[in-house]
C-alpha positions in Angstrom: 43.8 -7.0 -0.7 46.3 -9.3 -2.4 50.0 -9.3 -1.6 49.4 -7.9 1.8 51.9 -8.9 4.5 50.8 -8.6 8.1 53.4 -8.1 10.9 52.0 -7.8 14.5 54.8 -5.5 15.6 54.6 -3.6 18.8 57.0 -1.3 20.5 56.9 0.2 24.0 57.4 4.0 24.1 60.5 5.0 26.1 58.5 7.8 27.8 54.8 6.9 28.0 52.2 9.6 28.0 48.9 9.7 29.9 46.8 9.2 26.8 45.9 5.4 26.3 44.5 4.3 22.9 40.9 3.0 23.0 40.2 -0.6 21.9 40.0 -1.0 18.1 36.5 -0.4 16.8 35.4 -2.1 13.6 31.9 -0.9 12.5 29.8 -1.5 9.4 30.3 1.1 6.6 27.6 3.6 5.9 25.3 2.1 3.3 24.3 5.6 2.1 27.9 6.3 0.8 28.8 5.0 -2.7 32.1 3.7 -3.8 34.8 6.2 -4.8 36.1 6.3 -8.3 39.9 6.4 -8.8 39.5 9.4 -11.1 38.9 13.0 -10.1 39.6 14.1 -6.6 36.7 15.5 -4.6 38.0 19.0 -3.7 35.0 19.7 -1.4 36.0 16.7 0.7 39.6 18.0 1.0 38.4 21.2 2.6 35.7 19.6 4.8 38.1 17.3 6.5 40.7 20.0 7.4 40.5 21.6 10.8 43.7 23.6 10.7 43.5 26.5 8.2 47.3 26.4 7.8 47.3 22.8 6.6 46.7 21.5 3.1 45.8 18.1 1.7 47.7 17.1 -1.5 46.6 14.1 -3.5 50.1 13.0 -4.7 53.3 11.4 -3.4 56.5 12.9 -2.1 58.6 14.2 -5.0 62.2 15.5 -5.4 60.8 18.4 -7.3 59.0 19.5 -4.1 61.4 21.8 -2.3 60.1 20.6 1.1 61.4 17.1 0.5 65.0 18.3 1.3 63.9 20.2 4.4 63.0 17.3 6.6 64.9 17.0 9.9 63.4 13.5 10.2 61.1 11.3 8.2 59.6 8.1 9.7 58.6 5.4 7.2 55.5 4.2 9.1 55.4 0.4 9.0 58.5 0.3 6.8 62.3 0.0 6.9 65.0 2.6 6.9 66.2 3.8 3.4 68.9 6.2 2.3 68.3 7.4 -1.2 71.7 8.2 -2.9 70.2 11.1 -4.9 68.3 12.6 -2.1 69.1 14.4 1.2 66.0 12.9 2.8 66.9 10.2 5.4 64.1 7.8 5.9 64.0 6.3 9.3 62.6 2.8 10.1 59.2 2.8 11.8 59.9 4.1 15.4 58.6 6.5 18.0 55.2 4.8 18.0 53.1 3.2 20.7 50.7 0.5 19.7 49.3 -0.6 16.3 50.3 -3.2 13.7 52.3 -3.2 10.5 50.9 -3.8 7.0 52.8 -4.0 3.7 51.8 -4.5 0.1 53.6 -5.0 -3.2 50.8 -3.4 -5.2 51.7 -0.5 -7.5 51.2 2.9 -6.0 49.5 5.4 -8.4 51.2 8.9 -8.4 53.6 7.5 -5.8 56.2 10.3 -6.6 59.9 9.6 -6.3 59.6 7.5 -3.1 56.7 5.0 -3.7 58.0 2.6 -1.1 56.7 5.0 1.6 53.2 4.2 0.6 53.6 0.4 0.4 53.7 0.1 4.1 51.6 1.5 7.0 50.9 1.4 10.7 47.3 0.6 11.4 45.2 0.1 14.5 45.2 2.0 17.8 48.4 4.0 18.0 50.1 7.3 18.4 53.6 8.7 17.7 55.7 10.6 20.3 58.8 12.4 19.0 60.9 13.5 22.0 64.2 14.6 20.6 63.5 17.9 18.8 65.2 21.2 19.7 62.8 23.9 20.8 61.3 25.9 18.0 58.7 25.9 15.3 58.2 23.0 12.9 55.9 21.8 10.1 54.5 18.3 10.4 53.6 16.5 7.1 51.7 13.2 7.3 51.4 10.7 4.4 48.5 8.4 3.9 47.5 5.6 1.5 44.6 3.1 1.6 46.3 -0.2 0.9 43.9 -2.4 2.9 40.3 -1.7 1.9 41.3 -1.4 -1.8 37.7 -2.1 -3.0 36.1 0.4 -0.7 33.4 1.5 -0.1 33.6 4.9 1.4 33.2 5.0 5.1 35.1 1.8 5.9 37.9 3.8 7.4 37.2 7.2 9.0 39.4 8.8 11.6 40.6 12.0 13.3 44.2 13.2 13.6 45.6 15.3 16.4 48.9 17.1 16.7 49.8 18.3 20.2 46.1 17.5 21.0 44.9 20.0 18.4 42.6 18.3 15.8 44.0 18.8 12.3 41.9 16.3 10.4 38.3 15.5 11.1 36.3 12.5 9.8 39.2 11.7 7.5 38.4 9.1 4.8 41.4 8.4 2.4 39.4 6.2 0.0 36.6 8.8 -0.3 39.1 11.4 -1.6 41.6 9.5 -3.7 40.5 5.8 -3.8 43.0 2.9 -3.1 46.7 2.7 -3.6 47.2 6.4 -4.1 49.0 8.8 -1.7 47.4 11.7 0.1 49.5 14.2 2.0 48.6 16.5 4.9 51.3 19.2 4.8 52.2 22.4 6.6 50.7 21.7 10.0 52.7 24.2 12.1 53.6 23.2 15.7 55.6 24.8 18.5 58.0 22.6 20.3 58.8 23.5 23.9 61.9 22.8 26.0 60.9 19.2 26.5 61.3 18.6 22.7 58.1 16.6 22.4 55.6 16.4 19.5 52.7 13.9 19.9 50.6 12.9 16.9 47.5 11.0 17.9 45.2 9.0 15.6 41.6 8.5 16.7 39.3 6.0 15.0 35.7 7.1 14.1 34.8 4.1 12.0 37.4 1.3 11.6 41.1 1.8 12.4 43.4 4.8 11.6 46.3 4.2 9.2 49.4 6.2 8.3 52.3 5.6 5.8 54.8 8.3 6.8 55.5 11.3 9.0 57.9 14.0 8.1 59.0 16.9 10.3 60.5 20.1 8.9 61.9 23.3 10.4 59.6 26.3 10.2 60.5 30.0 10.5 59.9 31.6 13.9 56.8 33.7 14.2 57.8 37.4 14.5 56.3 39.2 17.5 55.6 42.9 17.0 57.9 45.0 19.2 56.1 46.9 21.9 56.6 50.6 21.4 56.5 52.6 24.7 56.0 56.4 24.7 56.4 58.9 27.6 54.5 61.9 28.8 54.9 64.2 31.9 52.4 64.3 34.7 51.0 67.8 35.1 51.1 67.6 38.9 54.5 66.1 39.6 56.5 66.4 36.3 57.3 62.7 36.5 57.7 60.8 33.2 55.1 58.0 32.8 55.5 55.1 30.3 52.5 54.5 28.2 52.4 51.7 25.4 51.8 53.2 22.0 48.5 51.5 21.6 47.2 53.0 24.8 48.6 56.4 23.8 46.8 56.2 20.5 43.5 55.4 22.3 44.1 58.4 24.7 44.7 60.7 21.7 41.7 59.4 19.9 39.5 60.1 22.9 41.0 63.5 23.4 40.4 64.4 19.7 36.8 63.2 19.9 36.3 65.3 23.0 37.5 68.5 21.3 35.6 67.7 18.1 32.4 67.6 20.2 33.3 71.0 21.8 33.9 72.5 18.3 30.6 71.1 17.0 28.8 72.7 20.0 30.3 76.2 19.5 27.8 77.4 16.8 24.9 76.0 18.8 26.1 77.8 21.9 26.6 81.1 20.1 23.1 80.9 18.6 21.6 80.3 22.1 23.5 83.3 23.5 22.3 85.5 20.6 18.7 84.4 21.1 18.9 85.1 24.9 20.3 88.5 24.2 17.6 89.4 21.8 15.0 88.1 24.2 16.2 90.4 27.0 16.6 93.4 24.6 20.4 93.4 24.7 20.6 93.5 20.9 
């Protein structure tokens, strides 16, 4: 925990929302959990913490080689300052759009920090949420960047929290240290959200044990979801000759029922013929 700088920075949200953060809860770590090594990543933990099947957890930092890096419409450097990299189209905004929490910074080296390690040397920690209220309506991907720069000696279970986007839980019982250890990035990417006419996206962090922490939030444009076109067919009423619109799905169901009805009639023909033949023989007609 050396070289940490603590700044009690608070900022009022311009448009407050009804959710109010609970008081910060600091509990004792689970004694049954052992310290995490800084070596291999526990793949089973990556899957167990995810709630949204469309999201992925990546144990590495943001890199220029990743095509998504140039797709951000905004990227907030949580707990940090603005930065314009000359060889990148990514514009890093200073920490803003938040409500509550404190700022923490470190000068420690970030392992696998990618091309922008400064993102992971600062963080917002405590009870907080982010409210982005300036996005044009449409579909977006939200990427959230994490690093454990506080409890660098562990153990597991010291910091466990949930993450919600638009009140949908995308991370459950999330423990950065348990997955990658300390001073190493962990990205949640490809969380798809729909932004309505109000242009608002809310990202809420809920402590389970200790306080939530975040190092950066990026928002990218996502392709619109294609909606299958409704195909409408017509048929004429036998009584009035009027044309009646019927959706193709309903028409297929009607045709299926009609086919099944005639198949049953066809199947019953041999049985009916046999019965008629037997009755005729019984009455001496044959």
